[in-house]
Backbone of each chain as ProteinMPNN parsed JSONL, in Angstrom:
{"seq_chain_A": "MAQRHNLQIVREAFAAWNAHDVDGYAALLDEGYVEETHTRPTPVRGREAARAAMREYLRVLPDLHFDLDVMVASGGQVFTRWLATGTYGGELTSPPFDRQLKEYGCTLSKLGRRRITHVWHYWETDHMPPHMDAQ", "coords_chain_A": {"N_chain_A": [[154.577, 141.151, 158.143], [154.802, 141.953, 155.473], [152.476, 140.872, 154.429], [150.544, 142.318, 155.781], [151.059, 144.84, 154.607], [150.344, 144.252, 152.036], [147.593, 143.705, 152.357], [146.81, 146.218, 153.108], [147.331, 147.674, 150.775], [145.494, 146.495, 148.83], [143.174, 147.087, 149.967], [143.188, 149.896, 149.765], [143.081, 150.015, 146.95], [140.384, 149.052, 146.521], [139.01, 151.039, 147.819], [139.733, 153.201, 146.203], [138.324, 152.34, 143.906], [135.798, 152.63, 145.001], [135.605, 155.316, 145.483], [135.642, 156.184, 143.021], [137.999, 156.898, 141.914], [140.143, 157.189, 139.483], [142.89, 157.871, 138.974], [143.95, 157.414, 141.504], [143.672, 154.733, 141.865], [145.093, 153.732, 139.716], [147.698, 154.443, 140.471], [148.391, 152.495, 142.226], [149.048, 150.355, 140.869], [151.265, 148.166, 139.228], [153.63, 148.696, 136.585], [153.484, 146.571, 134.8], [151.054, 145.51, 135.035], [148.321, 143.15, 135.013], [144.973, 142.346, 134.229], [142.398, 140.123, 134.741], [139.385, 138.153, 133.981], [137.222, 135.341, 134.743], [135.772, 134.724, 132.48], [136.367, 136.317, 130.398], [138.321, 136.443, 127.581], [140.413, 138.082, 126.757], [142.904, 139.775, 128.423], [143.257, 142.757, 130.402], [146.018, 144.77, 130.038], [148.645, 146.563, 131.562], [149.0, 149.732, 132.98], [147.845, 152.14, 131.931], [145.891, 151.015, 130.256], [144.351, 149.773, 132.252], [143.36, 152.075, 133.43], [141.686, 152.984, 131.444], [139.86, 150.941, 131.303], [138.732, 150.98, 133.903], [137.487, 153.487, 133.701], [135.609, 152.93, 131.794], [133.998, 150.956, 133.071], [132.909, 152.703, 134.943], [131.481, 154.434, 133.442], [129.498, 152.865, 132.481], [128.288, 151.906, 134.806], [127.549, 154.167, 136.848], [127.441, 154.543, 139.598], [128.941, 152.521, 140.775], [129.751, 150.24, 143.378], [131.77, 148.555, 145.805], [131.24, 146.273, 148.455], [133.091, 144.872, 150.813], [133.53, 141.713, 152.233], [135.307, 139.688, 153.01], [138.633, 139.4, 153.462], [141.823, 138.233, 152.852], [145.274, 137.557, 153.259], [147.958, 135.959, 151.81], [151.028, 134.466, 151.053], [152.032, 136.534, 149.209], [149.699, 137.217, 147.939], [146.446, 138.559, 147.735], [143.214, 137.703, 148.796], [139.893, 138.688, 148.098], [136.691, 138.969, 148.999], [133.44, 140.063, 147.659], [130.604, 142.19, 147.306], [129.164, 143.559, 144.646], [127.505, 146.52, 143.709], [125.214, 148.666, 141.818], [124.002, 150.986, 139.448], [122.86, 150.628, 136.253], [123.807, 152.842, 133.646], [123.531, 154.989, 130.752], [123.731, 153.591, 127.421], [123.235, 150.94, 127.965], [120.967, 150.041, 129.322], [118.872, 148.586, 128.502], [116.698, 145.717, 128.091], [118.258, 142.48, 127.886], [119.125, 143.069, 130.426], [118.937, 143.896, 133.955], [118.257, 146.984, 135.462], [119.419, 147.516, 137.762], [122.51, 146.6, 139.332], [123.496, 143.867, 141.219], [125.852, 141.871, 142.316], [127.512, 139.143, 143.51], [130.94, 138.27, 144.159], [134.421, 137.696, 143.773], [137.977, 138.592, 144.122], [141.236, 137.836, 143.245], [144.253, 139.099, 144.042], [147.556, 139.677, 143.074], [150.683, 140.692, 144.425], [153.598, 142.767, 144.152], [156.734, 144.352, 144.763], [155.506, 146.312, 146.252], [153.242, 147.063, 144.722], [150.224, 146.321, 142.848], [150.263, 143.672, 140.83], [148.776, 141.837, 139.435], [145.475, 140.887, 138.852], [142.583, 138.883, 139.259], [139.295, 138.518, 138.555], [136.289, 137.19, 139.72], [133.038, 136.484, 138.996], [130.017, 135.607, 140.549], [127.604, 134.857, 139.376], [126.056, 133.284, 136.471], [125.776, 134.872, 134.164], [127.497, 137.633, 132.61], [128.012, 140.939, 133.669], [127.167, 143.58, 131.344], [129.141, 145.458, 130.88], [131.439, 143.982, 131.303], [131.592, 142.201, 129.255], [131.856, 143.745, 127.084], [134.465, 144.645, 126.673]], "CA_chain_A": [[154.606, 142.462, 157.805], [154.558, 142.144, 154.043], [151.152, 140.625, 154.215], [149.722, 143.509, 156.285], [151.145, 145.987, 153.651], [149.627, 143.859, 150.887], [146.19, 143.932, 152.636], [146.489, 147.693, 153.002], [147.294, 148.18, 149.345], [144.269, 146.099, 148.198], [142.033, 148.012, 150.642], [143.249, 151.311, 149.09], [142.566, 149.829, 145.604], [138.966, 149.05, 146.502], [138.613, 152.336, 148.285], [139.789, 154.027, 145.042], [137.151, 152.101, 143.141], [134.473, 153.124, 145.535], [135.642, 156.762, 145.33], [135.738, 156.419, 141.521], [139.3, 157.694, 141.644], [140.965, 156.42, 138.57], [144.293, 158.118, 139.279], [144.356, 156.728, 142.779], [143.691, 153.366, 141.558], [146.312, 153.46, 138.708], [148.854, 154.661, 141.299], [148.644, 151.34, 143.04], [149.271, 149.269, 140.011], [152.61, 147.963, 138.589], [153.623, 148.906, 135.085], [153.208, 145.285, 134.106], [149.736, 145.017, 135.585], [147.396, 142.335, 134.178], [143.684, 142.101, 134.858], [141.568, 139.037, 134.003], [138.191, 137.532, 134.602], [137.137, 133.869, 134.365], [134.979, 134.502, 131.198], [136.875, 137.268, 129.337], [139.591, 135.888, 127.04], [141.522, 139.125, 126.591], [143.201, 140.526, 129.687], [143.699, 144.202, 130.384], [147.459, 144.91, 130.242], [149.323, 147.81, 131.703], [148.416, 150.761, 133.847], [146.98, 152.951, 131.042], [144.741, 150.132, 129.83], [143.593, 149.669, 133.479], [142.642, 153.421, 133.657], [140.659, 153.084, 130.384], [138.885, 149.851, 131.67], [137.972, 151.538, 134.987], [136.623, 154.616, 133.311], [134.485, 152.313, 131.023], [133.169, 150.41, 134.138], [132.225, 153.793, 135.727], [130.583, 155.026, 132.513], [128.302, 151.922, 132.509], [127.769, 151.824, 136.19], [128.183, 155.423, 137.446], [127.499, 154.486, 141.095], [129.447, 151.298, 141.161], [130.33, 150.219, 144.729], [131.993, 147.183, 146.33], [131.239, 145.994, 149.817], [134.148, 143.792, 151.082], [133.201, 140.982, 153.505], [136.463, 138.721, 153.341], [140.004, 139.743, 152.966], [142.759, 137.144, 153.331], [146.522, 137.731, 152.608], [148.828, 134.819, 151.981], [152.039, 134.26, 150.07], [152.09, 137.506, 148.22], [148.394, 137.359, 147.14], [145.335, 138.883, 148.583], [141.886, 137.318, 148.244], [138.939, 139.54, 148.594], [135.208, 138.532, 148.453], [132.752, 141.31, 147.589], [129.279, 142.387, 146.662], [129.209, 144.763, 143.733], [126.15, 147.067, 143.476], [125.349, 149.788, 141.077], [122.842, 151.24, 138.596], [123.327, 150.841, 134.811], [123.439, 153.992, 132.941], [123.83, 155.005, 129.313], [122.926, 152.839, 126.504], [123.175, 149.471, 128.305], [119.912, 149.791, 130.237], [117.734, 147.954, 127.866], [116.634, 144.38, 128.307], [117.769, 141.709, 129.086], [119.828, 143.382, 131.716], [118.262, 144.679, 134.861], [118.888, 148.392, 135.638], [120.203, 147.52, 139.032], [123.431, 145.468, 139.487], [123.838, 143.302, 142.513], [126.377, 140.657, 141.991], [128.508, 138.682, 144.331], [132.128, 137.767, 143.497], [135.7, 137.749, 144.609], [139.186, 138.986, 143.332], [142.556, 137.401, 143.751], [145.284, 140.046, 143.721], [148.979, 139.357, 143.311], [151.417, 141.949, 144.575], [155.095, 142.735, 144.1], [157.371, 145.682, 144.82], [154.471, 147.206, 146.812], [152.232, 147.387, 143.791], [149.437, 145.31, 142.365], [150.901, 143.217, 139.519], [147.889, 140.937, 138.588], [144.214, 140.653, 139.58], [141.664, 138.031, 138.621], [137.992, 138.837, 139.087], [135.248, 136.071, 139.526], [131.609, 136.863, 139.236], [129.441, 134.334, 140.955], [126.442, 134.447, 138.566], [126.367, 132.715, 135.244], [125.916, 135.939, 133.138], [128.405, 138.644, 132.89], [127.442, 142.23, 133.339], [127.415, 143.892, 129.96], [130.378, 146.265, 130.734], [132.54, 143.09, 131.293], [131.669, 141.485, 128.018], [132.16, 144.815, 126.06], [135.94, 144.922, 126.485]], "C_chain_A": [[154.206, 142.721, 156.361], [152.959, 141.946, 153.701], [150.176, 141.765, 154.722], [149.86, 144.632, 155.22], [150.335, 145.603, 152.451], [148.053, 143.979, 151.08], [145.869, 145.379, 152.591], [146.377, 148.196, 151.522], [145.957, 147.738, 148.584], [143.074, 146.839, 148.758], [142.016, 149.388, 149.937], [142.785, 151.082, 147.708], [141.036, 149.698, 145.652], [138.423, 150.364, 146.927], [138.665, 153.333, 146.993], [138.552, 153.669, 144.036], [135.907, 152.665, 143.714], [134.465, 154.692, 145.493], [135.634, 157.283, 143.859], [136.971, 157.236, 141.22], [140.241, 156.872, 140.76], [142.455, 156.606, 138.739], [144.789, 157.482, 140.456], [144.563, 155.254, 142.682], [144.874, 152.988, 140.788], [147.642, 153.616, 139.485], [149.269, 153.407, 142.035], [149.145, 150.139, 142.148], [150.723, 149.264, 139.47], [152.438, 148.26, 137.2], [153.162, 147.718, 134.28], [151.93, 144.649, 134.49], [148.97, 144.309, 134.558], [146.024, 142.162, 135.0], [142.853, 141.118, 134.104], [140.279, 138.758, 134.685], [138.134, 136.186, 134.067], [136.424, 133.727, 133.059], [135.578, 135.379, 130.083], [138.205, 136.682, 128.777], [140.7, 136.81, 126.909], [141.676, 139.922, 127.882], [143.447, 141.914, 129.406], [145.173, 144.148, 130.823], [147.998, 146.299, 130.383], [148.444, 148.849, 132.422], [147.48, 151.641, 133.003], [145.713, 152.086, 130.647], [143.821, 149.942, 131.07], [142.788, 150.894, 133.696], [141.466, 153.386, 132.683], [139.502, 152.133, 130.821], [138.07, 150.325, 132.91], [137.017, 152.608, 134.568], [135.307, 154.008, 132.462], [133.487, 151.686, 132.066], [132.253, 151.472, 134.786], [131.29, 154.523, 134.717], [129.374, 154.252, 132.488], [127.618, 151.896, 133.761], [128.307, 153.049, 136.907], [128.288, 155.46, 138.973], [128.014, 153.156, 141.524], [130.107, 151.287, 142.564], [130.616, 148.778, 145.112], [132.019, 147.196, 147.789], [132.132, 144.752, 150.01], [133.728, 143.031, 152.38], [134.285, 140.003, 153.949], [137.637, 139.302, 152.698], [141.013, 138.772, 153.666], [144.037, 137.483, 152.507], [147.345, 136.412, 152.824], [149.798, 134.679, 150.876], [152.07, 135.235, 148.932], [150.83, 137.84, 147.401], [147.38, 137.753, 148.284], [143.947, 138.432, 147.992], [140.832, 138.095, 148.923], [137.579, 139.036, 148.002], [134.369, 139.737, 148.664], [131.377, 141.183, 147.123], [129.416, 143.76, 145.925], [127.779, 145.251, 143.554], [126.279, 148.347, 142.596], [124.086, 149.897, 140.182], [123.342, 151.452, 137.158], [122.835, 152.107, 134.34], [123.748, 153.951, 131.51], [123.06, 154.081, 128.423], [122.739, 151.386, 126.805], [122.086, 149.306, 129.343], [118.799, 149.061, 129.691], [117.778, 146.444, 128.263], [117.632, 143.623, 127.532], [118.399, 142.069, 130.456], [118.965, 144.173, 132.633], [118.948, 146.067, 135.048], [119.867, 148.35, 136.887], [121.192, 146.277, 138.966], [123.563, 145.103, 140.886], [124.46, 141.894, 142.314], [127.557, 140.313, 143.035], [129.717, 138.101, 143.519], [133.376, 137.908, 144.308], [136.826, 138.123, 143.594], [140.367, 138.422, 144.035], [143.59, 138.439, 143.2], [146.655, 139.572, 143.975], [149.717, 140.689, 143.426], [152.973, 141.717, 144.548], [155.598, 144.122, 144.015], [156.283, 146.782, 145.267], [153.532, 147.767, 145.778], [151.432, 146.169, 143.368], [149.886, 144.894, 140.984], [149.865, 142.419, 138.765], [146.624, 140.764, 139.45], [143.307, 139.706, 138.597], [140.331, 138.228, 139.285], [137.131, 137.533, 138.729], [133.982, 136.56, 139.917], [130.833, 135.693, 139.475], [128.19, 133.878, 140.06], [126.984, 133.995, 137.179], [126.647, 133.846, 134.088], [126.847, 136.884, 133.611], [127.758, 140.023, 132.778], [127.909, 142.767, 132.015], [128.729, 144.676, 129.882], [131.587, 145.231, 130.811], [132.732, 142.438, 129.993], [132.172, 142.421, 126.85], [133.609, 144.913, 125.791], [136.633, 143.797, 125.64]], "O_chain_A": [[153.385, 143.591, 156.069], [152.32, 142.652, 152.92], [149.15, 142.062, 154.109], [148.874, 145.317, 154.948], [149.684, 146.463, 151.856], [147.316, 144.294, 150.146], [144.808, 145.775, 152.11], [145.506, 148.974, 151.133], [145.396, 148.516, 147.813], [142.109, 147.152, 148.06], [140.968, 149.928, 149.583], [142.065, 151.96, 147.233], [140.419, 150.279, 144.76], [137.394, 150.776, 146.392], [137.765, 154.146, 146.783], [137.904, 154.543, 143.46], [135.038, 153.137, 142.981], [133.391, 155.294, 145.472], [135.623, 158.469, 143.528], [136.967, 158.138, 140.382], [140.997, 156.014, 141.214], [143.217, 155.642, 138.664], [145.932, 157.027, 140.485], [145.443, 154.64, 143.284], [145.593, 152.049, 141.13], [148.618, 152.948, 139.146], [150.429, 153.289, 142.431], [149.584, 149.101, 142.642], [151.308, 150.333, 139.293], [151.355, 148.14, 136.625], [152.537, 147.848, 133.227], [151.714, 143.45, 134.317], [148.913, 144.716, 133.397], [145.987, 141.891, 136.201], [142.631, 141.29, 132.906], [140.1, 139.094, 135.856], [138.826, 135.834, 133.111], [136.459, 132.622, 132.518], [135.277, 135.151, 128.912], [139.13, 136.467, 129.561], [141.858, 136.393, 126.943], [140.773, 140.611, 128.355], [143.814, 142.272, 128.287], [145.511, 143.555, 131.847], [147.858, 147.131, 129.486], [147.218, 148.743, 132.403], [146.341, 151.84, 133.427], [144.584, 152.565, 130.762], [142.601, 149.954, 130.911], [141.632, 150.802, 134.108], [140.348, 153.729, 133.069], [138.328, 152.487, 130.716], [136.861, 150.101, 132.966], [135.871, 152.646, 135.017], [134.196, 154.537, 132.484], [132.277, 151.875, 131.942], [131.09, 151.242, 135.117], [130.36, 155.191, 135.167], [128.28, 154.817, 132.474], [126.387, 151.865, 133.778], [129.382, 153.001, 137.506], [129.047, 156.227, 139.564], [127.58, 152.658, 142.563], [130.896, 152.17, 142.902], [129.834, 147.879, 144.803], [132.722, 148.014, 148.383], [131.897, 143.71, 149.399], [133.594, 143.623, 153.451], [134.254, 139.518, 155.08], [137.63, 139.655, 151.519], [141.002, 138.57, 154.88], [143.974, 137.673, 151.292], [147.378, 135.866, 153.927], [149.357, 134.78, 149.731], [152.13, 134.817, 147.776], [150.842, 138.563, 146.405], [147.448, 137.381, 149.455], [143.599, 138.755, 146.856], [140.811, 138.195, 150.149], [137.385, 138.756, 146.819], [134.499, 140.408, 149.687], [130.999, 140.145, 146.58], [129.709, 144.826, 146.466], [126.904, 144.436, 143.264], [127.309, 149.02, 142.624], [123.233, 149.01, 140.177], [124.146, 152.347, 136.894], [121.68, 152.483, 134.537], [124.216, 152.914, 131.042], [121.877, 153.82, 128.643], [122.153, 150.655, 126.006], [122.259, 148.464, 130.224], [117.792, 148.908, 130.382], [118.816, 145.969, 128.725], [117.91, 144.111, 126.436], [118.181, 141.403, 131.468], [118.281, 145.08, 132.159], [120.141, 146.207, 134.781], [120.894, 149.022, 136.983], [120.817, 145.155, 138.625], [123.737, 145.989, 141.723], [123.757, 140.893, 142.169], [128.42, 141.141, 143.329], [129.572, 137.553, 142.426], [133.3, 138.236, 145.492], [136.65, 137.987, 142.383], [140.497, 138.509, 145.256], [143.731, 138.586, 141.986], [146.91, 139.074, 145.072], [149.464, 141.648, 142.697], [153.501, 140.653, 144.871], [155.037, 144.978, 143.33], [156.197, 147.899, 144.757], [153.053, 148.888, 145.953], [151.928, 145.053, 143.519], [149.882, 145.708, 140.061], [150.0, 142.29, 137.548], [146.723, 140.519, 140.653], [143.335, 139.794, 137.37], [140.247, 138.11, 140.507], [137.247, 136.931, 137.662], [133.797, 137.02, 141.044], [130.924, 134.761, 138.677], [127.819, 132.705, 140.027], [128.12, 134.259, 136.787], [127.552, 133.746, 133.26], [127.06, 137.026, 134.815], [126.998, 140.244, 131.836], [129.009, 142.413, 131.591], [129.404, 144.563, 128.859], [132.685, 145.607, 130.401], [133.859, 142.128, 129.605], [132.772, 141.999, 125.861], [133.963, 145.268, 124.666], [137.836, 143.865, 125.391]]}, "seq_chain_B": "MARHLFIVSVRHPALYDYLLQRFSDDPNAQVILDRRRADRRQADAPVTLERRHAYRRQRPDVSEELRRRSVAVVTIS", "coords_chain_B": {"N_chain_B": [[152.312, 131.692, 161.986], [149.407, 132.317, 160.189], [147.152, 129.962, 158.685], [145.229, 129.303, 155.835], [142.148, 128.165, 154.8], [140.498, 127.501, 151.919], [137.255, 127.031, 150.977], [135.576, 125.858, 148.404], [132.535, 126.096, 146.624], [130.841, 123.376, 144.996], [129.357, 124.21, 142.943], [130.909, 126.094, 141.561], [133.274, 125.46, 139.799], [135.239, 126.571, 138.075], [136.177, 128.679, 139.634], [137.318, 127.207, 141.731], [139.304, 125.65, 140.392], [140.951, 127.801, 139.589], [141.836, 129.045, 141.911], [143.056, 126.829, 143.168], [145.219, 126.512, 141.49], [146.595, 128.935, 141.753], [147.315, 129.02, 144.426], [149.009, 126.823, 144.691], [151.681, 126.699, 145.281], [151.811, 127.74, 147.788], [152.409, 127.222, 151.069], [150.895, 127.859, 153.21], [148.174, 128.028, 152.434], [145.259, 126.33, 151.521], [143.17, 124.77, 149.247], [140.051, 123.523, 148.81], [137.481, 121.538, 147.257], [134.112, 121.688, 148.035], [132.309, 118.968, 148.221], [130.215, 117.87, 149.409], [127.336, 117.915, 149.41], [126.754, 117.026, 146.734], [127.999, 114.645, 146.971], [126.206, 113.246, 148.801], [123.951, 113.14, 147.428], [124.633, 111.225, 145.603], [125.103, 108.86, 147.076], [123.428, 106.513, 148.934], [123.911, 105.578, 151.422], [124.345, 106.69, 154.774], [126.375, 109.479, 155.849], [129.134, 109.027, 157.712], [130.367, 110.246, 160.929], [133.246, 110.142, 160.908], [133.957, 110.574, 158.292], [133.439, 113.114, 157.756], [134.668, 116.442, 157.227], [137.267, 118.08, 159.06], [136.932, 120.879, 159.174], [134.259, 121.301, 159.216], [133.36, 120.481, 161.648], [134.611, 122.409, 163.098], [133.527, 124.823, 162.09], [130.438, 125.026, 161.737], [128.905, 126.943, 160.377], [129.838, 127.185, 157.96], [128.632, 125.591, 156.031], [126.125, 126.824, 155.651], [127.11, 129.328, 154.618], [128.174, 128.461, 152.229], [126.013, 127.836, 150.895], [125.044, 130.252, 150.083], [127.243, 131.679, 148.917], [130.038, 131.538, 146.783], [132.457, 130.71, 147.808], [133.961, 129.919, 150.926], [135.974, 131.038, 153.642], [138.291, 129.78, 155.895], [140.148, 130.613, 158.553], [143.077, 129.408, 160.242], [144.638, 130.003, 163.105]], "CA_chain_B": [[151.754, 132.071, 160.753], [148.105, 131.729, 160.019], [146.901, 129.209, 157.576], [143.883, 129.664, 155.215], [141.399, 127.09, 154.12], [139.43, 128.013, 150.936], [136.336, 125.937, 150.644], [134.802, 126.394, 147.248], [131.207, 125.44, 146.358], [130.958, 122.547, 143.835], [128.717, 124.953, 141.83], [131.83, 127.029, 140.996], [134.519, 124.731, 139.485], [136.222, 127.439, 137.552], [136.852, 129.334, 140.77], [138.187, 126.107, 142.417], [140.532, 125.408, 139.554], [141.902, 128.921, 139.525], [142.433, 129.159, 143.356], [143.995, 125.772, 143.342], [146.493, 126.804, 140.699], [147.343, 130.038, 142.239], [147.815, 128.856, 145.793], [149.588, 125.617, 144.705], [152.949, 126.786, 145.958], [151.702, 128.466, 149.164], [152.076, 126.173, 152.141], [149.857, 128.364, 154.153], [146.848, 128.1, 151.893], [144.767, 125.01, 151.048], [141.972, 124.9, 148.435], [139.314, 122.239, 148.582], [136.06, 121.669, 146.702], [132.983, 121.215, 148.904], [131.534, 118.048, 147.456], [129.343, 117.133, 150.428], [126.002, 117.794, 148.998], [126.798, 116.196, 145.633], [128.243, 113.213, 147.361], [125.172, 112.761, 149.519], [122.897, 112.772, 146.358], [125.086, 110.05, 144.902], [125.263, 107.701, 147.884], [122.286, 106.241, 149.719], [124.416, 105.358, 152.832], [124.58, 107.932, 155.627], [127.731, 109.9, 156.018], [129.655, 108.851, 158.975], [131.088, 111.29, 161.517], [134.656, 110.056, 160.605], [134.092, 111.009, 156.955], [133.218, 114.564, 157.722], [135.869, 117.156, 157.302], [137.46, 118.729, 160.363], [136.422, 122.253, 159.177], [132.782, 121.301, 159.521], [133.283, 120.371, 163.095], [135.009, 123.695, 163.684], [132.697, 125.897, 161.598], [129.2, 124.547, 161.174], [128.17, 127.927, 159.607], [130.414, 127.172, 156.665], [127.565, 124.966, 155.181], [125.196, 127.907, 155.333], [127.759, 130.259, 153.868], [128.378, 127.981, 150.902], [124.74, 127.826, 150.162], [124.859, 131.514, 149.452], [128.362, 132.145, 148.227], [130.944, 130.601, 146.015], [133.699, 130.263, 148.661], [134.142, 130.316, 152.372], [137.468, 130.978, 154.015], [138.506, 129.464, 157.286], [141.554, 130.907, 159.026], [143.46, 128.73, 161.429], [145.803, 130.848, 163.64]], "C_chain_B": [[150.318, 131.425, 160.497], [147.937, 130.954, 158.688], [145.347, 129.402, 157.063], [143.348, 128.494, 154.448], [140.273, 127.634, 153.141], [138.528, 126.891, 150.592], [135.405, 126.328, 149.495], [133.56, 125.443, 146.918], [131.416, 124.656, 145.077], [130.264, 123.236, 142.65], [129.662, 125.989, 141.145], [133.26, 126.347, 140.773], [135.487, 125.607, 138.876], [136.993, 128.268, 138.626], [137.795, 128.316, 141.514], [139.457, 125.927, 141.664], [141.525, 126.567, 139.687], [142.54, 129.108, 140.97], [143.464, 128.032, 143.621], [145.354, 126.01, 142.67], [147.341, 127.901, 141.298], [147.878, 129.853, 143.647], [148.641, 127.494, 145.869], [150.936, 125.674, 145.386], [153.021, 127.526, 147.263], [151.409, 127.467, 150.23], [151.187, 126.686, 153.228], [148.448, 128.476, 153.755], [146.503, 126.732, 151.227], [143.462, 125.322, 150.375], [141.213, 123.641, 148.323], [137.922, 122.545, 148.019], [135.033, 121.009, 147.64], [132.061, 120.275, 148.084], [130.371, 117.356, 148.259], [127.886, 116.851, 149.917], [125.815, 116.943, 147.762], [127.047, 114.736, 146.085], [127.109, 112.555, 148.044], [124.098, 112.343, 148.427], [123.347, 111.439, 145.736], [125.073, 108.7, 145.699], [124.007, 107.694, 148.896], [122.739, 106.119, 151.322], [124.62, 106.63, 153.55], [125.982, 108.156, 155.725], [128.128, 109.797, 157.445], [130.39, 110.036, 159.562], [132.646, 111.342, 161.097], [134.878, 110.643, 159.184], [134.024, 112.545, 156.896], [134.596, 115.305, 157.933], [135.933, 117.919, 158.605], [136.834, 120.238, 160.378], [134.922, 122.273, 159.525], [132.552, 121.178, 160.97], [133.513, 121.74, 163.746], [134.048, 124.798, 163.288], [131.47, 125.472, 161.029], [128.51, 125.542, 160.201], [128.836, 127.957, 158.181], [129.368, 126.64, 155.629], [126.553, 125.977, 154.66], [125.822, 129.005, 154.481], [127.913, 129.799, 152.422], [127.14, 127.78, 150.205], [124.479, 129.156, 149.431], [125.898, 132.061, 148.757], [129.198, 131.153, 147.52], [131.992, 129.99, 146.788], [133.58, 130.804, 149.954], [135.559, 130.236, 152.718], [137.541, 130.768, 155.517], [139.921, 129.741, 157.544], [141.986, 130.157, 160.295], [144.779, 129.352, 161.978], [146.92, 129.869, 164.328]], "O_chain_B": [[150.112, 130.214, 160.584], [148.555, 131.311, 157.685], [144.418, 129.62, 157.84], [144.003, 127.921, 153.577], [139.248, 128.152, 153.584], [138.947, 125.903, 149.99], [134.492, 127.124, 149.714], [133.629, 124.215, 146.957], [132.071, 125.144, 144.156], [130.532, 122.904, 141.496], [129.225, 126.688, 140.23], [134.239, 126.64, 141.46], [136.661, 125.383, 139.172], [138.197, 128.51, 138.548], [138.936, 128.637, 141.846], [140.553, 126.036, 142.214], [142.728, 126.377, 139.865], [143.749, 129.314, 141.075], [144.537, 128.239, 144.188], [146.428, 125.747, 143.211], [148.569, 127.839, 141.355], [148.85, 130.516, 144.009], [148.944, 127.049, 146.976], [151.296, 124.699, 146.047], [154.084, 127.884, 147.771], [150.308, 126.921, 150.306], [150.778, 125.919, 154.1], [147.594, 128.925, 154.519], [147.297, 126.114, 150.519], [142.687, 126.107, 150.922], [141.745, 122.697, 147.738], [137.31, 123.587, 148.253], [135.165, 119.828, 147.962], [131.171, 120.725, 147.363], [129.704, 116.427, 147.804], [127.35, 115.746, 149.997], [124.84, 116.194, 147.689], [126.403, 113.784, 145.644], [126.997, 111.337, 147.911], [123.45, 111.303, 148.552], [122.505, 110.614, 145.382], [125.039, 107.608, 145.131], [123.654, 108.681, 149.54], [122.038, 106.497, 152.26], [125.054, 107.605, 152.936], [126.776, 107.215, 155.7], [127.516, 110.422, 158.311], [130.998, 110.794, 158.806], [133.231, 112.417, 160.964], [135.96, 111.174, 158.934], [134.57, 113.143, 155.97], [135.485, 114.869, 158.665], [134.932, 118.341, 159.183], [136.327, 120.728, 161.387], [134.435, 123.249, 160.095], [131.591, 121.749, 161.484], [132.845, 122.181, 164.681], [133.773, 125.664, 164.119], [131.381, 125.528, 159.803], [127.7, 125.159, 159.357], [128.388, 128.711, 157.316], [129.247, 127.167, 154.523], [126.179, 126.011, 153.488], [125.109, 129.587, 153.664], [127.804, 130.6, 151.494], [127.153, 127.561, 148.994], [123.837, 129.219, 148.383], [125.615, 132.941, 147.944], [129.003, 129.953, 147.712], [132.417, 128.87, 146.504], [133.176, 131.948, 150.163], [136.299, 129.438, 152.143], [136.926, 131.495, 156.297], [140.813, 129.211, 156.881], [141.318, 130.266, 161.324], [145.85, 129.228, 161.384], [147.941, 130.348, 164.822]]}, "name": "protein", "num_of_chains": 2, "seq": "MAQRHNLQIVREAFAAWNAHDVDGYAALLDEGYVEETHTRPTPVRGREAARAAMREYLRVLPDLHFDLDVMVASGGQVFTRWLATGTYGGELTSPPFDRQLKEYGCTLSKLGRRRITHVWHYWETDHMPPHMDAQMARHLFIVSVRHPALYDYLLQRFSDDPNAQVILDRRRADRRQADAPVTLERRHAYRRQRPDVSEELRRRSVAVVTIS"}
């Protein structure tokens, strides 16, 4: 039962990303939320920081979208594999970055008290999209 | 209770290390590194059927999936 709820919460989180609904996403996060990637040394900590990070992502990639192809819940965690697509906007469209983003990756989310407490993103390519490095 | 096998491509060691750590105390999840292609390059002897992992017998499409993606997940109900 808990795993089904965890899957539903993470589905809602990605749905909020795809709807570009910052408040909807933040509502699913625990106050002590931590967000990391495998290449970024400084994590995002807290709900308000997560809001700011999401706004920044959407500023750089105004049409960012995640297509989910694998979701697995086990032991209080949810693993999600995805394809992220989008078009770079603003000042980050100059070389060496392509204007189109098409990156495979996955996210491991940890849940507690019916909220997301921790996420870790992994991008499959060697280079990081510029919006990830900028934070 | 379903069990999940995370098979990580040898090209993504950081992902393997992280998943291994995060699922270390989860009895229903197992994380393994897919070394088959690397192992074959290192050894001239053919791989015997007995040495092949059970998941390959069950899911031959895992090999194709791992050529394209960093990780494949097999769920055993």
